[in-house]
C-alpha positions as CSV (number, residue, x, y, z in Angstrom):
1,M,75.9,91.1,79.4
2,K,75.8,90.2,76.2
3,V,78.8,92.0,75.2
4,L,80.8,90.8,78.3
5,M,79.6,87.1,77.4
6,K,80.5,88.0,73.5
7,Q,84.1,89.3,74.8
8,L,84.7,86.3,77.2
9,S,83.8,83.8,74.3
10,I,86.2,85.7,72.0
11,Q,89.1,85.5,74.7
12,L,88.4,81.9,75.2
13,K,89.0,81.1,71.4
14,M,91.9,83.1,71.5
15,D,93.5,81.2,74.6
16,I,92.8,77.9,73.0
17,R,94.7,78.5,69.7
18,D,97.6,80.3,72.0
19,K,100.0,77.5,72.4
20,G,101.8,79.7,75.1
21,T,98.5,80.2,76.7
22,L,97.8,76.1,76.6
23,M,101.4,75.6,78.1
24,V,101.0,77.9,80.6
25,F,97.6,77.3,82.0
26,Y,97.6,73.3,81.2
27,L,100.7,71.5,80.2
28,V,103.8,72.8,82.5
29,P,101.2,72.5,85.8
30,L,100.1,69.1,85.1
31,G,103.4,67.9,83.9
32,F,105.1,69.0,87.1
33,F,102.6,67.0,88.9
34,F,102.6,64.0,87.3
35,V,106.6,64.0,87.1
36,V,107.7,65.7,90.1
37,G,104.8,65.3,92.3
38,A,106.3,62.6,94.4
39,V,109.4,64.4,95.0
40,F,107.7,67.5,95.7
41,S,106.3,65.7,98.6
42,S,109.8,64.1,99.5
43,V,111.6,67.0,99.6
44,N,109.0,68.6,102.1
45,P,107.2,65.7,104.0
46,E,104.5,68.6,105.6
47,I,103.5,68.8,102.1
48,K,102.4,65.7,101.4
49,P,99.2,65.6,103.4
50,I,98.3,69.0,101.7
51,L,99.8,68.1,98.3
52,S,96.3,69.0,96.4
53,A,96.7,72.5,98.1
54,A,100.0,73.0,97.4
55,M,99.8,72.3,93.6
56,A,96.7,74.2,93.3
57,I,98.7,77.3,94.9
58,F,101.5,76.1,92.3
59,S,99.5,76.2,89.0
60,A,97.6,79.1,90.0
61,T,100.3,81.3,90.6
62,M,102.0,80.1,87.6
63,G,99.0,80.3,85.3
64,A,98.0,83.8,86.2
65,V,101.1,85.6,87.1
66,I,103.3,84.2,84.1
67,G,100.1,83.5,81.6
68,I,98.1,86.5,81.6
69,P,100.4,89.3,81.7
70,P,101.4,88.6,77.8
71,S,97.9,88.5,76.4
72,I,97.4,92.1,78.3
73,V,100.7,93.6,76.8
74,K,99.6,92.6,73.5
75,M,96.5,94.0,73.8
76,K,97.9,97.3,74.8
77,E,100.9,97.1,72.2
78,S,98.7,96.5,69.3
79,G,95.7,99.1,70.1
80,V,93.0,96.4,71.0
81,I,92.2,98.0,74.0
82,R,92.0,101.3,72.8
83,A,90.0,100.1,69.7
84,Y,87.3,98.4,72.3
85,Q,87.0,101.9,74.1
86,A,86.3,103.6,70.7
87,S,83.6,101.0,69.9
88,G,81.9,101.7,73.1
89,I,83.1,98.6,74.9
90,P,83.8,99.5,78.7
91,M,87.1,99.0,80.1
92,I,85.8,96.9,82.8
93,S,84.3,94.5,80.5
94,V,87.8,94.0,79.2
95,I,89.3,93.4,82.6
96,I,86.6,91.0,83.7
97,S,86.6,88.9,80.4
98,T,90.2,88.6,80.5
99,G,90.3,87.8,84.1
100,L,87.2,85.3,84.1
101,G,88.5,83.3,80.7
102,A,91.9,82.9,83.3
103,L,89.6,81.5,85.8
104,I,88.2,79.3,83.8
105,H,91.3,77.5,82.7
106,L,93.0,77.6,86.2
107,S,89.7,76.1,88.0
108,I,89.7,73.3,85.4
109,V,93.5,72.5,86.4
110,S,93.2,73.2,90.0
111,I,90.2,70.9,90.4
112,A,92.1,68.1,88.2
113,L,95.1,68.2,90.9
114,S,92.9,68.3,93.6
115,L,91.0,65.4,92.5
116,T,94.1,63.3,91.6
117,A,96.4,64.3,94.1
118,P,95.1,61.7,97.2
119,I,94.7,58.9,94.3
120,L,98.0,59.4,92.7
121,Y,100.5,60.5,95.8
122,G,98.2,59.9,98.9
123,A,97.1,63.5,99.7
124,K,95.2,64.1,102.5
125,I,91.6,64.6,101.7
126,P,90.7,68.0,103.5
127,K,88.3,67.9,106.6
128,S,86.2,70.8,105.2
129,I,85.7,70.5,101.8
130,P,83.6,73.8,101.9
131,G,87.0,75.5,103.5
132,Y,89.1,74.1,100.3
133,V,86.7,75.3,98.1
134,N,86.4,79.0,99.6
135,V,90.2,79.2,99.8
136,L,90.8,77.8,96.3
137,L,88.3,80.3,94.7
138,L,90.0,83.0,97.0
139,L,93.4,82.4,95.5
140,L,92.1,82.1,91.7
141,V,90.6,85.2,92.1
142,C,93.7,86.8,93.9
143,S,95.9,85.2,91.5
144,V,94.1,86.3,88.4
145,S,93.9,90.2,89.8
146,V,97.8,90.2,90.4
147,G,98.4,88.9,86.9
148,L,96.3,91.5,85.4
149,L,98.2,94.1,87.2
150,I,101.5,92.8,86.1
151,G,100.4,93.0,82.6
152,A,98.2,96.5,83.2
153,A,101.6,98.2,84.7
154,A,103.9,96.5,82.3
155,K,105.2,98.8,79.5
156,N,106.6,96.1,77.3
157,T,106.8,92.1,77.3
158,Q,110.3,92.2,78.8
159,T,109.0,94.0,81.8
160,A,106.3,92.0,81.9
161,T,108.4,88.9,81.9
162,L,110.7,90.6,84.6
163,L,107.8,91.4,87.0
164,S,106.1,87.8,86.7
165,Q,109.5,85.9,87.5
166,A,109.9,88.4,90.4
167,V,106.6,87.1,91.9
168,F,106.3,83.7,90.7
169,M,109.6,82.5,92.1
170,P,109.8,83.8,95.8
171,S,105.9,82.6,95.7
172,L,106.9,79.1,94.7
173,M,110.3,79.3,96.7
174,L,109.4,81.2,100.1
175,S,105.6,80.3,100.6
176,G,106.3,77.2,102.2
177,I,105.0,74.8,99.6
178,M,108.5,73.9,98.3
179,F,110.2,73.3,101.7
180,P,109.2,73.7,105.3
181,A,109.1,78.0,106.1
182,G,110.5,77.2,109.3
183,L,113.7,76.4,107.4
184,L,114.3,79.8,105.8
185,P,116.2,82.1,107.3
186,S,114.2,85.2,109.0
187,P,114.8,87.8,106.0
188,L,113.6,85.2,103.5
189,R,110.2,84.5,105.8
190,M,109.7,87.8,106.0
191,I,110.0,88.6,102.2
192,G,107.7,85.3,101.7
193,N,104.9,87.2,103.4
194,L,104.7,89.6,100.8
195,F,103.3,87.3,98.5
196,P,99.7,86.0,98.5
197,A,100.9,82.3,98.1
198,T,102.3,82.4,101.8
199,Y,98.8,83.5,103.2
200,A,97.0,81.2,100.5
201,N,99.3,78.1,102.1
202,Q,98.4,79.1,105.7
203,A,94.6,79.7,104.9
204,F,94.3,76.0,103.2
205,R,96.3,74.5,106.5
206,G,93.9,76.0,108.8
207,L,90.6,76.3,106.9
208,A,90.3,73.0,104.9
209,Y,92.8,70.7,106.7
210,G,92.4,71.7,110.6
211,F,96.0,72.1,111.1
212,D,98.0,74.5,113.1
213,T,99.2,77.8,111.5
214,D,101.7,80.3,112.0
215,I,99.2,82.9,110.7
216,A,95.7,83.0,112.0
217,P,93.4,81.6,109.2
218,H,91.3,84.7,108.8
219,V,94.3,87.1,109.1
220,S,95.5,85.0,105.7
221,I,92.2,85.2,104.3
222,A,91.7,89.3,104.8
223,V,95.5,90.0,103.2
224,I,94.3,87.8,100.3
225,L,90.9,90.0,99.9
226,A,93.1,93.2,100.4
227,V,95.5,92.3,97.7
228,T,92.9,91.3,95.2
229,I,91.2,94.7,95.9
230,F,94.3,96.7,95.3
231,A,95.3,94.5,92.4
232,L,92.0,95.0,90.9
233,A,91.8,98.5,91.5
234,L,95.5,99.6,90.0
235,S,94.7,97.3,87.0
236,I,91.7,99.6,86.4
237,R,93.7,102.7,86.7
238,Y,96.7,101.6,84.6
239,L,94.4,100.1,81.7
240,G,92.6,103.4,81.9
241,K,95.5,105.3,81.1
242,V,96.2,103.1,78.0
243,T,92.9,104.5,76.6
244,R,93.5,108.2,76.9
245,V,94.6,110.1,73.9
246,R,98.4,111.4,74.5
């Protein structure tokens, strides 16, 4: 536990000093919210009542899938992961510390967005606060898991960037937070169903706001949990290969 807490402390200090990390986790999501929030809700009127959830999905997806992979790739390329392993630091602690660091950043931003959206843009306060919190926490953990997987699977920064964009852009455009999913052609809706953001949107609607959903909330939760477990398992497998002596 002491090793894990020390590693987490180091990770947070590294994040604070990294301008790129601060921009992806904080500046861009908050800037997007304050500048584009009103336009965002006018483009898709269905989103205004759940703008808090929509912006949480945006910030979590962006921060995790774009912010986490570069740090993982850098650790692989610089030999830091192998150094940790050689020093007796278990691989799981590296994954946990990196994931927890990102989870802390994303939680801060998501809470800030959730509290200010009703004040600034008239977003609806969730009928079920526990439902909102539970879905938000699950979304954050799932997003972090996907970010870890992208970083673990990518061989270099360029590949990580491509994979990140391949997840982020469809999550933004096809999940129903940018505009109603019903306006999308059937093939695009099917593609949108491949991404956790779509199920997070449905889960927020059903469990937090009590709205009708296209996908049953319990199905959405099950899918998000499955993606989380699958992504974490693959992350451990990929990073485990890095530590092997070739």
